[in-house]
N, C-alpha and C positions, 0 to 999 in steps of 0.2 A: 171329939167327935161331931160337931158343929162342924168346924173347919174342914174334918177329913170329908164330909158332905160335900162343899162347896166346893174341894176340888176335884173331885169327880165331878161334881155339874159341871165344872171349866173345862177339862177334859173333855168329858162329851160333847161339849158346844164347838170344842176346837174342832175336834173330829169332823163335826159335823159342815164347821166352816170350811175346812181343806177339802172336803169333797166338794164344796161349791164351787170353790175356786178351781180345782181341776175339771167340770163342768164349764165350766166357761171358758178355761183356756182351750178346749176341745174345740167348742164353738168358734173361736176367734181361729181355731188354726184351719177346721174344713169350711167352716162357711164364706167366706171369702172367695173360695175355688169356683162355687157356684154362682156367686156375684161375680165374679170376675168373666167368668166364660160368656155368661147372660148379658154383661156389660159391653163384652165385646163381639156379642151379634147385635148389640143396640144401637153401637156404635155406626157415626153417618160419613161414610167416604162420597169421592168421585173418582169417576175412572171410566177412562173412555178406551176401547179397543178394536183392532179392524183385522180381520183377517187373519186372525191368530191362532194358534194351538189352544187347546184346555187348558194344557198342563201350564204353559207360559202365564197366560190370565191366573191360575192359581197360585204361581209362584210370586205374582204381582201383586194379588192380592197379601199374599204370606207377610212380604212387607213393609204393605202399607199399613197391618192391623198389628200385627206380628203371634200370628197364629202358625198351627202347623197342621197341613193337610198330609192323610194317612191313607193312601190306597193301592191297588194292585193296578200294575200295567196293564192285566185284563179290561179292566174298567175304563180308564182314559185310554183312548186311542190314539196313538203319536199324527196321524192323518186327520184327525176333527176340528176343524176351526169354526170360530164363530167368530162374530162381532156385536158388540155391544157397547151403551153407552148408561152412566147413571149419574145424577149428580144430587147429591148431598142426602142417597138413600142407606138403613140400613144394611148392616152386612148381612143380614137374615133374609132381608127381600133381593138383594143382590144376588145370594148363592144358590135363591131358590128360582129366579127367571133364569139364571145360568145353565144351572144342573138338570131340573125340572123336564127340558124338551131332551136331553139327551139320555135318559130313564136312570138319572142316578139322584140318590136321596142321601142324607150325612148324618152325624149322630155329634152329639160334642162332649168331651172328656176334659174338663180343667183347659188347657189353651191348645189341645186336640184336635181335631175337627177327623173324624171317619167317614168316609165315601163308600156308599154300597149301590150295587147295581138293583135297580127296582124290576121286580119278577111281576111281568105283564098279568093281568086277573086271566085273560086270553088263553094263555098258554097255561096256565094250571087248572081251568076248566078244560082244557083239549088233553090234556094227560089223566084228568079224570073219566073222562067221556071214552076215551083208547080202553082204560083198566077195567072201565064197568060195564060196558057196552057190546062186548066182543059176539059176534052173530055165528052160530056153527054153520057148517054145509056137508051135505054130504053127498055120495054121488058113486057113479060107475064107468070105467073105462073098458070101452072094448076095441077090437080091429073090426077090419070090412066085415069079417066073416062072423061077425059077431060073439066072437071067441072074450073072455074076459083077459086082459093084459098084467099079469104081474110086476109088480114093480117098477110101475110108472113115476117118476119122479114130477111133485106137485109142489110149486113154491109161488110162496105171493111175494108179488116182481116186487122188486127194490128193495126186497128185507131181506132175511137168512132163515125166516120161517115157513115151515113146510111139510111135507108127508110124502108117503109112498103110498100105493093101491096094495091090498093084501093076494090073499088065493085065487077070491072070488073077483078081481077087478073093483073091490068098493075101496072106499075112503072115506075120512072125517077128519075136516079141519077146521079152527076157527078163525075167525078175517076180524078184521078190526071195524071195519065199514063198508056201504056199499057198493063204497067206490073202486074196491079194491080188483085188483086182477091178477086171473089165477092164470099159472105157467105151465104146461103138461108139456113135457117131454120124455123120449125113451129113444135109445138107439136103434137105427131102421125105421122111424117113422118122422113124419114132420112137427115141428114144435107148434103147437096151438097156444094162444091167448084165450081165455074166456072172462068178461068182468061180472063181479057176483049180482052187482044189482038189488032183485028183489028175489033170488033165486035162493029157495034154501036146498036143492039137490037141483046137482049138474051130472046129467049122465051127456060123455062123452065118444063119439066113436075118431078113433087117429089113424091117417091116411098114412099108405108104404113110401117110404123115401128112397126113390130106385135109384142108389149111387154107386152101385157095383160096377159098372163099366168104369166109370172114374178112377178106378184105381186099381186097371190095368197096367201092368208092366211088363213089358219083352225088352228085360234091358241089355240082351246080348245083342241084338238086331240092332239096338240106338232107339226103338219108340219105346214111348212113355206117353202116359195122361197126366195125372197128377202123383207124383213119385215126392214120397214124404220118407217113407221110413220102410226100406226092404232090406231084407236077408243079403247081407256082404259090403264088400269094402267096394265102395265106389265114392269117389272124389268127381267133382262138377265143379267146373268154372264158366262163367259167363261172360257174353259179349264187354259187358260194363268193368268189369275188370280185366278183360284183355286188352281196351282201348286205350288204356294208359301206359301201356309199355312204350321205353325208348329203347327198341330194340330193333333187329334188321330182320327177325326170323319168328313163327311162331313158337318153337322151342321154346327160346330165349325169353317170351313174354309170359310162358309158365314158371319160370324158375320163381320160389316159395309162395308158390298158389296153392302146392298140391302136398297133402302129407306123403309120407311113407317111400317118394320117389326120389332120387340123387341125379343133379346135372354135373357134367364133367364137360369143361371146356378145354379141349385136348388143344386146343389153337387160337391163337392171337388174330388170325389173319382177318378181313375183314369180310365181312357174309358168312363166316362161320359161324355153324350150329353147334350149341351145346349137346350130348348125346343123353339120351333119357334109361336109367337104370332104375326097374322096379323093386325096390327092397335087394338092392343088389344083385339080382340075378342076371339082368341084360335088356336090353331094347324089346320092347313091348310091339305087341302086333297090330298095324295101323288100317282104321276102317274109316273111309272119308266119304260121306253121303253113301254109305252103303255097298260103297267098294274100295276091295283091298288092296291098299298104297304100301309101298316102300318108307321107310322112313326120311330119306331125303325129299319127297313127294311134302311130308306132312310141315317139315322143318321150310319147306320154300313156298309155302301160303303165306299170302297178306293176314298176320291177325287181323285187322278190322274185317275180314271177311267171315269171320270165324262166329258164329250163333254162341253154339257152347263146345264142350271138350268136357266127356266123360270119361273117367281111366277105371276101369274094372281089374281087380287085383288079385280076387281068388275066384271061388266059386260062379261066381257070377259069368265069369268068361271061359266056361268049358265048354259050351255048345262049338267054341271053335276048334277043337280039338288042340292036338299037340304044337300046333304053332302058336298057341296063345299060352303056352307056359309060363310067358313074363309077362301075362296082363293084356290086356287090349286097350287101344286109347280110341274111342269112338268120337270122330268131329263131325259135327254140322255146321254148313256153313249156314249164312244168310239166306232168306229168299223174301218175298215182296208179301204183301198183306191181300186178301179179297177186301172189294170196295174201298179202296184206298185212292187219294189223291197222290200225284209221284212227290215225291219228297226227295230233294236232294240235299247230300251231306256232303260237306268239304273238310279235313282235318290235316294238320299239318305241323311242324316242329321242324326246329332246327339248333342244334347245340354243337360244342365244342369237344374234341377228345384230346385230352392232356396227358400225357406221360406221367408217373406219380410212381414213387416206390422206389427210386432207384438212391443207390449213396453217390457221394459226391468224388468223383476222381481226383487221383491226383495231380500236381502239377510238376512238369520239366523238372524242376528245381529239389521239389519233395523226392520225386522217384530215384534222381542222381542219389542223392543223399544217402536213397533206401538201399540203393545197388553197393556205394561204400561202405557202408555201415556194414550191409549182409557179408560182403569180403573180409572186411576186417574181425568181425567177432568168431566167422568158421577158421580163420586163420587160411587163406585158401594160398595154395602154392605156385610161384611165379607170378602173385600179383601184381599188375604196374600200375593199378588205379589210384592217380593221386591226384588232387585238386588243390589249386592255392584260393587263397581270398577273392582275389581279383576275378580267375574265370568262375569261381562260385555266384559271384556277384552277377556277371552277366544270365546266368542260367535263372536266377531270383528275378530280375527285370526281365527279361525275356524280349527284349525289343529288338535285338541283335539278330539277322538270318542265322539258322542253326540253332537259337538259343530260345525260339518260341514254342509256348505251351499249346500242344494241340487238343482242342475238347472234343472228344470223343461223342460225349449222349448230343452236343449239340450236330455235330456232322449226320446222325443218324437218325436222330429223335426229331419231331417237330411237331406242333398243334395243326391238327386237322376237322373240318367240319365233319358232320352227318346230320340229312338230309332228308324229310320225309314230306309226301304229300300223299291224300286219299281222296277219291271224287267218287261217288257210286250216288245211284238215281236206283228210287225203287217206288213201287204201286201194284194196282190190279184193277180188275173190274169183278163183275159178278161171275165169271166163269175162267176168269185166267189172272195170274199172276206173275212178276217179275222183278227182280235184282238184278242189276249192273254194275260192276264196280272198276276202277282204272286207280291202280297205286304206281306211286315210284318212289323206291329208294336209292340214295347215294352213301356211300360211307367210304370216305378217304384215310389211308391207311396213314398209321404217324410213323412210319419209317421213312424217311425220303427216297423221291423218285420212286415210288412205289404207287400204280395208278390207283389201285382198290377196288372197288367192288360196287355195281349197279347191276338194281333190276328192275323191270317194268312187268306188274302183275296185270293179267284181265281176267275178270270172274263175270260169268252170266249166269245165272239160275230162270229159268221159264217152267211155269206150269199150266195146264190148259187140262177142261173139262172138256175131251171130244163128245161125251155123252153121258147120263146118268149111271153107267155104270164101270166107267172108262174115265181115269185121268193118267194125261201123261205129262210126263218131267223131262226135261232137257236142260243137262248141266252143262257148263265147258267152260273151262279155264285154261289159260296160259301163261306161259313167262317169257322174258327174254332178260336175258341174263350176262354180264361181261365181269370176269374174272380176271386181273390181271396182276400175274408175279412171278419171280424170277423163275426163269426155269433150271434151276439147279440152286441148292444149298450146303453150305459146310459150316462146322462148327471146330474154331481151333482154342482151345483152352492153355491156359501158360499161367501159372503161378507168379503173383505178384513179385516175389523176390527170389526168383529163379538167378544164377548169373548173369553177369552180362554178356559173355562169352557164348552162350547156349541161347542167346533168344537174338541174335545178329545175325545177319547176313553175313557172307565173305567177303562183300565190297563195300560193309562197312553201312550198310542202308539199314535201319533197325525195321522189326516187325509191328504189326498194327495196336499190339498192344501197349507199346511204348507211347508217351504222350508228347512225342518230340516232333515227328513227319507225320506225313500224311500215310494214307495206305501204299503199300509198294503193288510195284507190278506183278501181276499174274500171269502164269502160261500156262491156262489149264483146258483141256481140250473139250470142245461144246457138242456134248453130243445131240443137241438139237439139229444145228447147222454146220455141222464137219468142220468148222472155222475154228481158230485162236479166240480166246477172251482175253486177250493183254489190254492192261492198263484198264477195265472195265470198271473195277475200283480205287480208280486213282481221285477223281474231283467229282465237285455234284455236278458237273456239265454232262458227264457220262450216267448211263442207268445202273443200278444195280446187277445188271444180268439182262439179256433176253427178255422178253413178256411175252406171255401167252394169253389168248382171249378161249373164252369158252364159251360159246352160245346155245342156249336151252329152248325149245318150244315144244310145249306139252301140251295138249288138247284132247279132251278126254269128254263122248257123248255118251249118254245112258238114259233108257227109256220104262219108267217103269208103272207097273200098272197096280194101283189099286186095288184090296180086296173087298168084295163087297156084301155085308152082313145084315141078314132080313132079320130087322128088331119086331119082338113080340108087342108093337105098338097099334097097331087093328091099320097101318098103311098101308096102300094098295101098290104101292111102288117101293122098291128097296132103297135104302139108304146109304148113302159113303160114308166110307170111318175115315 
């Protein structure tokens, strides 16, 4: 019995001893962490940095001490730089001196240091003030007749907080401070601003905003004031979009700039203009500065003299009647501005026209081989077309007379320039304005021996105030153009693999599609001169036929009397519109 009690005592003491050992082990495990972290902050180091990023400085401290900084990119700005120097100072002191000026604090956990942004006390106080000290403001909004206005928008400036007036024109709103500004706005009235200040009640009268005349649009006659959104399909191209065009006609400058219309270039002759079809129905009616013109007159206007072009596609063109069934093209030319000093503008460009997009032609040897193969494969009866190796080699070399290849594309096509120059002057005084321009364009043909197209345009617009009730406008324009081209034209088409006997003359000379000899002689009656045109296509020293010149001079004068409008403004004299 005694031994049994002793064993129980021993077992109880052993249990207590084991528990004490466990507690000691826990202390040994966790205690060094705190000690280690505190020892790291107490360590003394020396560091010198000059104009370096805060992030780079922290990385340098990590290497020296062996700690790890944890922070968000929003806390440490990448462009923030500092300069700092410390000799044998504790880490804790260094961190305080570096981080505190940039509003950053830290906490330690083991060998990790967590960086946090310091919340300024002033911002906390400001938030409490805003949330806890709202000022109620009431009032009434009326018009100039004293009637209350329903639905007036009242907004605190710089915020999204606001309210609207009720059926009595009254409102109630909570503002944050006396410095807040209230914005009062309503359609048809001028927007007003009122600072709250010491006022607890604000009674306001809104004034009418007369903008009715600014919205008037008379599209059919080309008159407009402020056209933003109107009923009808109308497209407008202004002068800036037209001035960068590399073309010879105003119609060419419109290509790709207006939706719903098709441009068709039926001829590649120099000076030719594309035709315009609205929705594929036909050419539109052309109105230039209020005067009806034909499409040719519009095509030959210099695009630098155009202020804007409006295309009316549907009901907006109905005032012109049946002649505007395909739409109306309203063109307004440039004019001077009142009270403006003379402005001189010069614009020019020079470009090259290069033929492109054609297939490489066959040489003489390839053509002869194709003819022989054609007759052989088709078993042409009585065919005597045979050739030995020596003869074929002469065609391949193409150096001996009669065996040379003829380059048809080089004979017909060439690279030619296109030049343009524009000079204009504009200005005005109190009672007059003017715009004068002179333009010159030259376009040479890519076909050899075609002279090409030249045009000189003159444009002048003058406007005078004869009196307060009468305004006179004089518009003059003219053009001198020269277009040289063949007096006749014909097309000969021959398939490339037809029998040789069918495409040769009885005298043995080949036709112009065979790449061996130059063009054969023609003997065609000339309807222009009555004579013959023998050998007019034989060599490049001769023209491709007789040429003709076309000279056109067009001058237009117009006088416009501007209408008079009496405005209800209380003035003694009528005002011009």
